[in-house]
N, CA, C and O of each residue as an XYZ file, in Angstrom:
484
protein
N      -3.557     20.164     -1.696
C      -2.907     18.866     -1.772
C      -2.918     18.174     -0.406
O      -2.813     16.950     -0.322
N      -3.043     18.959      0.652
C      -3.070     18.387      1.994
C      -4.250     17.437      2.163
O      -4.109     16.366      2.754
N      -5.402     17.821      1.649
C      -6.598     16.984      1.783
C      -6.400     15.661      1.053
O      -6.778     14.606      1.564
N      -5.818     15.712     -0.119
C      -5.585     14.485     -0.894
C      -4.605     13.581     -0.144
O      -4.793     12.365     -0.101
N      -3.563     14.166      0.445
C      -2.592     13.385      1.204
C      -3.248     12.732      2.420
O      -2.990     11.568      2.726
N      -4.088     13.486      3.102
C      -4.816     12.923      4.248
C      -5.723     11.784      3.786
O      -5.837     10.766      4.469
N      -6.363     11.950      2.638
C      -7.214     10.878      2.111
C      -6.408      9.621      1.790
O      -6.885      8.508      2.007
N      -5.183      9.793      1.271
C      -4.308      8.639      1.025
C      -4.022      7.936      2.345
O      -4.108      6.711      2.433
N      -3.682      8.708      3.369
C      -3.423      8.127      4.688
C      -4.639      7.418      5.246
O      -4.526      6.325      5.802
N      -5.814      8.038      5.099
C      -7.053      7.414      5.581
C      -7.351      6.112      4.838
O      -7.801      5.140      5.445
N      -7.106      6.089      3.541
C      -7.305      4.866      2.759
C      -6.437      3.737      3.323
O      -6.907      2.614      3.508
N      -5.186      4.044      3.591
C      -4.265      3.028      4.111
C      -4.700      2.574      5.501
O      -4.669      1.380      5.799
N      -5.105      3.514      6.354
C      -5.577      3.156      7.697
C      -6.820      2.281      7.607
O      -6.927      1.285      8.323
N      -7.754      2.639      6.741
C      -8.997      1.863      6.601
C      -8.724      0.441      6.116
O      -9.322     -0.514      6.613
N      -7.827      0.303      5.151
C      -7.474     -1.040      4.685
C      -6.853     -1.829      5.829
O      -7.151     -3.011      6.003
N      -6.000     -1.189      6.603
C      -5.400     -1.854      7.757
C      -6.441     -2.282      8.783
O      -6.362     -3.382      9.330
N      -7.413     -1.417      9.046
C      -8.469     -1.753     10.005
C      -9.297     -2.943      9.541
O      -9.596     -3.846     10.323
N      -9.662     -2.935      8.269
C     -10.459     -4.042      7.728
C      -9.674     -5.348      7.826
O     -10.217     -6.374      8.235
N      -8.417     -5.308      7.457
C      -7.599     -6.531      7.485
C      -7.328     -6.990      8.915
O      -7.176     -8.186      9.163
N      -7.267     -6.049      9.854
C      -7.071     -6.444     11.250
C      -8.332     -7.124     11.784
O      -8.253     -8.141     12.474
N      -9.479     -6.563     11.466
C     -10.736     -7.122     11.960
C     -11.062     -8.454     11.293
O     -11.607     -9.358     11.925
N     -10.724     -8.564     10.014
C     -11.032     -9.775      9.250
C      -9.817    -10.167      8.419
O      -9.733     -9.801      7.247
N      -8.876    -10.902      9.003
C      -7.638    -11.254      8.296
C      -7.868    -11.966      6.964
O      -7.063    -11.824      6.044
N      -8.938    -12.717      6.852
C      -9.197    -13.410      5.585
C      -9.507    -12.445      4.452
O      -9.389    -12.795      3.277
N      -9.908    -11.221      4.812
C     -10.169    -10.199      3.808
C      -8.901     -9.870      3.038
O      -8.944     -9.671      1.824
N      -7.770     -9.811      3.737
C      -6.506     -9.520      3.067
C      -6.190    -10.606      2.049
O      -5.757    -10.315      0.934
N      -6.404    -11.835      2.430
C      -6.142    -12.939      1.505
C      -7.089    -12.879      0.307
O      -6.689    -13.172     -0.820
N      -8.338    -12.501      0.551
C      -9.294    -12.359     -0.557
C      -8.872    -11.218     -1.482
O      -9.007    -11.325     -2.701
N      -8.359    -10.117     -0.902
C      -7.887     -9.003     -1.732
C      -6.694     -9.434     -2.578
O      -6.594     -9.073     -3.750
N      -5.791    -10.207     -1.979
C      -4.629    -10.704     -2.733
C      -5.110    -11.553     -3.901
O      -4.631    -11.399     -5.024
N      -6.060    -12.452     -3.638
C      -6.588    -13.297     -4.714
C      -7.257    -12.462     -5.805
O      -7.051    -12.703     -6.995
N      -8.055    -11.483     -5.392
C      -8.785    -10.659     -6.349
C      -7.850     -9.847     -7.234
O      -8.033     -9.779     -8.450
N      -6.849     -9.234     -6.615
C      -6.008     -8.313     -7.369
C      -4.829     -8.975     -8.067
O      -4.020     -8.287     -8.688
N      -4.716    -10.282     -7.978
C      -3.622    -10.945     -8.689
C      -4.122    -11.848     -9.806
O      -3.329    -12.530    -10.455
N      -5.417    -11.859    -10.034
C      -5.964    -12.625    -11.157
C      -5.710    -11.878    -12.455
O      -5.918    -10.668    -12.543
N      -5.270    -12.597    -13.436
C      -5.069    -11.996    -14.755
C      -4.135    -10.805    -14.714
O      -3.063    -10.858    -14.111
N      -4.548     -9.744    -15.355
C      -3.724     -8.542    -15.426
C      -4.077     -7.507    -14.361
O      -3.598     -6.375    -14.419
N      -4.905     -7.880    -13.392
C      -5.298     -6.941    -12.349
C      -4.115     -6.479    -11.518
O      -4.152     -5.404    -10.920
N      -3.077     -7.278    -11.477
C      -1.904     -6.901    -10.695
C      -1.314     -5.595    -11.224
O      -0.689     -4.844    -10.476
N      -1.513     -5.329    -12.503
C      -1.008     -4.081    -13.068
C      -1.861     -2.881    -12.635
O      -1.387     -1.745    -12.650
N      -3.108     -3.133    -12.251
C      -3.912     -2.074    -11.649
C      -3.349     -1.688    -10.286
O      -3.357     -0.517     -9.906
N      -2.863     -2.682     -9.560
C      -2.215     -2.417     -8.271
C      -0.965     -1.567     -8.493
O      -0.710     -0.623     -7.745
N      -0.201     -1.899     -9.507
C       0.992     -1.109     -9.825
C       0.596      0.322    -10.194
O       1.257      1.273     -9.777
N      -0.470      0.479    -10.966
C      -0.937      1.805    -11.344
C      -1.398      2.592    -10.114
O      -1.099      3.780     -9.987
N      -2.118      1.938     -9.220
C      -2.566      2.588     -7.987
C      -1.367      3.044     -7.162
O      -1.359      4.163     -6.648
N      -0.370      2.201     -7.033
C       0.835      2.587     -6.296
C       1.540      3.753     -6.974
O       2.063      4.644     -6.304
N       1.552      3.748     -8.288
C       2.170      4.840     -9.037
C       1.437      6.156     -8.762
O       2.068      7.187     -8.528
N       0.121      6.113     -8.790
C      -0.679      7.318     -8.531
C      -0.476      7.806     -7.101
O      -0.256      8.995     -6.873
N      -0.551      6.883     -6.133
C      -0.369      7.272     -4.735
C       1.029      7.835     -4.505
O       1.190      8.819     -3.783
N       2.033      7.223     -5.109
C       3.399      7.715     -4.978
C       3.549      9.109     -5.558
O       4.199      9.969     -4.964
N       2.949      9.332     -6.716
C       3.020     10.655     -7.348
C       2.322     11.709     -6.485
O       2.801     12.836     -6.364
N       1.203     11.339     -5.895
C       0.492     12.267     -5.004
C       1.377     12.634     -3.813
O       1.496     13.807     -3.458
N       1.990     11.635     -3.208
C       2.826     11.902     -2.030
C       4.058     12.734     -2.389
O       4.416     13.661     -1.662
N       4.697     12.410     -3.494
C       5.872     13.184     -3.912
C       5.474     14.631     -4.209
O       6.190     15.557     -3.829
N       4.350     14.829     -4.877
C       3.890     16.183     -5.197
C       3.501     16.960     -3.940
O       3.676     18.177     -3.879
N       2.979     16.261     -2.948
C       2.534     16.924     -1.720
C       3.673     17.164     -0.729
O       3.521     17.956      0.201
N       4.781     16.508     -0.911
C       5.877     16.583      0.062
C       6.342     18.003      0.378
O       6.487     18.328      1.557
N       6.581     18.857     -0.600
C       7.121     20.184     -0.280
C       6.233     21.035      0.635
O       6.744     21.871      1.379
N       4.928     20.836      0.589
C       4.024     21.650      1.397
C       3.553     20.931      2.663
O       2.701     21.449      3.384
N       4.093     19.756      2.936
C       3.641     18.989      4.100
C       4.417     19.382      5.352
O       5.414     20.101      5.287
N       3.942     18.900      6.478
C       4.579     19.165      7.764
C       5.949     18.496      7.849
O       6.893     19.065      8.397
N       6.048     17.292      7.306
C       7.302     16.534      7.305
C       7.629     16.132      5.865
O       7.359     15.001      5.460
N       8.206     17.045      5.100
C       8.418     16.772      3.679
C       9.315     15.563      3.409
O       9.085     14.837      2.441
N      10.314     15.334      4.229
C      11.200     14.186      3.996
C      10.441     12.871      4.165
O      10.666     11.923      3.412
N       9.551     12.810      5.140
C       8.780     11.588      5.397
C       7.814     11.323      4.249
O       7.760     10.214      3.716
N       7.053     12.344      3.872
C       6.068     12.180      2.794
C       6.773     11.885      1.472
O       6.333     11.023      0.710
N       7.856     12.591      1.201
C       8.605     12.358     -0.035
C       9.187     10.960     -0.095
O       9.142     10.306     -1.137
N       9.740     10.496      1.033
C      10.310      9.146      1.077
C       9.239      8.087      0.864
O       9.449      7.127      0.122
N       8.096      8.257      1.509
C       7.009      7.292      1.315
C       6.530      7.309     -0.137
O       6.221      6.263     -0.706
N       6.470      8.491     -0.725
C       6.078      8.595     -2.123
C       7.048      7.873     -3.037
O       6.636      7.158     -3.950
N       8.339      8.058     -2.791
C       9.351      7.372     -3.597
C       9.254      5.863     -3.406
O       9.415      5.110     -4.367
N       8.993      5.409     -2.176
C       8.837      3.966     -1.934
C       7.630      3.408     -2.699
O       7.691      2.306     -3.243
N       6.544      4.170     -2.735
C       5.379      3.750     -3.526
C       5.742      3.653     -5.003
O       5.346      2.706     -5.682
N       6.494      4.632     -5.501
C       6.895      4.622     -6.911
C       7.803      3.435     -7.221
O       7.665      2.802     -8.268
N       8.725      3.135     -6.316
C       9.611      1.979     -6.508
C       8.793      0.690     -6.508
O       9.009     -0.192     -7.339
N       7.847      0.588     -5.564
C       6.996     -0.607     -5.507
C       6.189     -0.758     -6.789
O       6.013     -1.870     -7.285
N       5.701      0.353     -7.325
C       4.940      0.299     -8.579
C       5.820     -0.203     -9.709
O       5.397     -1.036    -10.510
N       7.038      0.301     -9.775
C       7.954     -0.122    -10.839
C       8.303     -1.598    -10.700
O       8.356     -2.327    -11.691
N       8.539     -2.032     -9.471
C       8.890     -3.440     -9.258
C       7.757     -4.362     -9.682
O       7.987     -5.359    -10.366
N       6.535     -4.032     -9.279
C       5.391     -4.868     -9.649
C       5.160     -4.793    -11.155
O       4.855     -5.802    -11.791
N       5.304     -3.618    -11.715
C       5.057     -3.441    -13.146
C       6.009     -4.223    -14.031
O       5.635     -4.645    -15.125
N       7.234     -4.418    -13.568
C       8.233     -5.097    -14.392
C       8.599     -6.494    -13.891
O       9.466     -7.155    -14.461
N       7.940     -6.936    -12.832
C       8.240     -8.246    -12.263
C       7.639     -9.354    -13.135
O       6.504     -9.231    -13.596
N       8.389    -10.425    -13.359
C       7.829    -11.543    -14.136
C       6.616    -12.149    -13.414
O       6.553    -12.178    -12.185
N       5.679    -12.621    -14.197
C       4.443    -13.181    -13.637
C       4.718    -14.337    -12.673
O       4.019    -14.484    -11.671
N       5.716    -15.149    -12.964
C       6.033    -16.283    -12.083
C       6.450    -15.792    -10.701
O       6.119    -16.419     -9.695
N       7.164    -14.693    -10.645
C       7.602    -14.132     -9.359
C       6.407    -13.583     -8.588
O       6.320    -13.751     -7.371
N       5.494    -12.932     -9.289
C       4.282    -12.428     -8.639
C       3.474    -13.586     -8.066
O       2.992    -13.512     -6.936
N       3.328    -14.655     -8.845
C       2.595    -15.828     -8.365
C       3.262    -16.433     -7.136
O       2.574    -16.884     -6.220
N       4.595    -16.450     -7.104
C       5.314    -16.975     -5.936
C       5.054    -16.104     -4.710
O       4.921    -16.621     -3.600
N       4.980    -14.794     -4.899
C       4.695    -13.902     -3.772
C       3.269    -14.098     -3.265
O       3.017    -13.996     -2.065
N       2.334    -14.378     -4.178
C       0.949    -14.629     -3.779
C       0.870    -15.901     -2.940
O       0.177    -15.936     -1.923
N       1.572    -16.932     -3.361
C       1.601    -18.182     -2.585
C       2.169    -17.905     -1.200
O       1.654    -18.417     -0.206
N       3.218    -17.107     -1.125
C       3.830    -16.743      0.151
C       2.828    -16.002      1.037
O       2.710    -16.305      2.224
N       2.103    -15.029      0.466
C       1.141    -14.237      1.238
C      -0.031    -15.082      1.714
O      -0.553    -14.857      2.806
N      -0.449    -16.050      0.908
C      -1.566    -16.922      1.314
C      -1.205    -17.772      2.528
O      -2.087    -18.264      3.231
N       0.077    -17.943      2.767
C       0.519    -18.743      3.905
C       0.534    -17.988      5.219
O       0.839    -18.576      6.256
N       0.212    -16.697      5.206
C       0.212    -15.913      6.436
C      -0.858    -16.419      7.397
O      -1.976    -16.728      6.986
N      -0.513    -16.500      8.658
C      -1.500    -16.818      9.688
C      -2.309    -15.555      9.972
O      -1.875    -14.452      9.640
N      -3.485    -15.709     10.587
C      -4.265    -14.510     10.946
C      -3.473    -13.541     11.828
O      -3.629    -12.326     11.704
N      -2.639    -14.061     12.705
C      -1.822    -13.187     13.555
C      -0.827    -12.383     12.727
O      -0.622    -11.197     12.983
N      -0.216    -13.014     11.747
C       0.734    -12.309     10.879
C       0.031    -11.228     10.070
O       0.572    -10.139      9.879
N      -1.171    -11.526      9.597
C      -1.944    -10.526      8.854
C      -2.236     -9.332      9.758
O      -2.174     -8.183      9.319
N      -2.552     -9.606     11.007
C      -2.838     -8.514     11.946
C      -1.601     -7.664     12.213
O      -1.708     -6.445     12.352
N      -0.430     -8.290     12.287
C       0.804     -7.521     12.475
C       1.028     -6.605     11.272
O       1.338     -5.426     11.442
N       0.874     -7.137     10.061
C       1.020     -6.310      8.859
C      -0.044     -5.208      8.832
O       0.213     -4.106      8.348
N      -1.228     -5.507      9.349
C      -2.291     -4.507      9.391
C      -1.930     -3.349     10.318
O      -2.192     -2.188     10.006
N      -1.328     -3.675     11.452
C      -0.875     -2.626     12.372
C       0.189     -1.764     11.694
O       0.186     -0.541     11.837
N       1.093     -2.399     10.962
C       2.123     -1.650     10.232
C       1.488     -0.716      9.197
O       1.915      0.428      9.046
N       0.472     -1.205      8.490
C      -0.217     -0.371      7.498
C      -0.921      0.797      8.173
O      -0.863      1.927      7.686
N      -1.586      0.528      9.292
C      -2.272      1.609      9.996
C      -1.276      2.645     10.513
O      -1.550      3.844     10.478
N      -0.134      2.186     10.987
C       0.896      3.119     11.456
C       1.398      3.981     10.301
O       1.575      5.189     10.456
N       1.625      3.364      9.153
C       2.082      4.117      7.989
C       1.030      5.144      7.564
O       1.359      6.295      7.279
N      -0.216      4.727      7.525
C      -1.288      5.667      7.193
C      -1.386      6.806      8.207
O      -1.600      7.962      7.840
N      -1.227      6.467      9.471
C      -1.252      7.494     10.528
C      -0.111      8.481     10.378
O      -0.295      9.682     10.575
N       1.065      7.982     10.030
C       2.208      8.869      9.819
C       1.944      9.799      8.641
O       2.268     10.986      8.700
N       1.359      9.267      7.576
C       1.034     10.112      6.416
C       0.036     11.191      6.804
O       0.183     12.349      6.411
N      -0.982     10.814      7.577
C      -1.974     11.790      8.011
C      -1.327     12.871      8.873
O      -1.577     14.060      8.677
N      -0.506     12.460      9.816
C       0.162     13.428     10.693
C       1.107     14.341      9.910
O       1.148     15.550     10.140
N       1.853     13.758      8.994
C       2.868     14.516      8.255
C       2.248     15.432      7.206
O       2.889     16.381      6.754
N       1.010     15.155      6.818
C       0.371     15.989      5.799
C       0.220     17.387      6.321
O      -0.298     18.255      5.619
């Protein structure tokens, strides 16, 4: 399970790196994943990642950290899964308003989170 947890962390770091290098990529991803019912794929992905982290927590270096991140992923999945479409659309409009600098700050946060997952695995 350690390898899978490290892969989750690497995925998050890679997404952060891409968005830092090309902030418009994040906006394109938001547009792509919020069309139609694709937003529910995002919820499913968060659900899977959360389940992986929760399952890996007991055998990790920092079980409280990995478990907490897993629970946060699960909560995020539930929120997106049950959120009204109008609210999701409002959040997309909000995200599209981010400046490239703001996207880079969020990218650093994502890379830090991925790094913590990798270290804690």
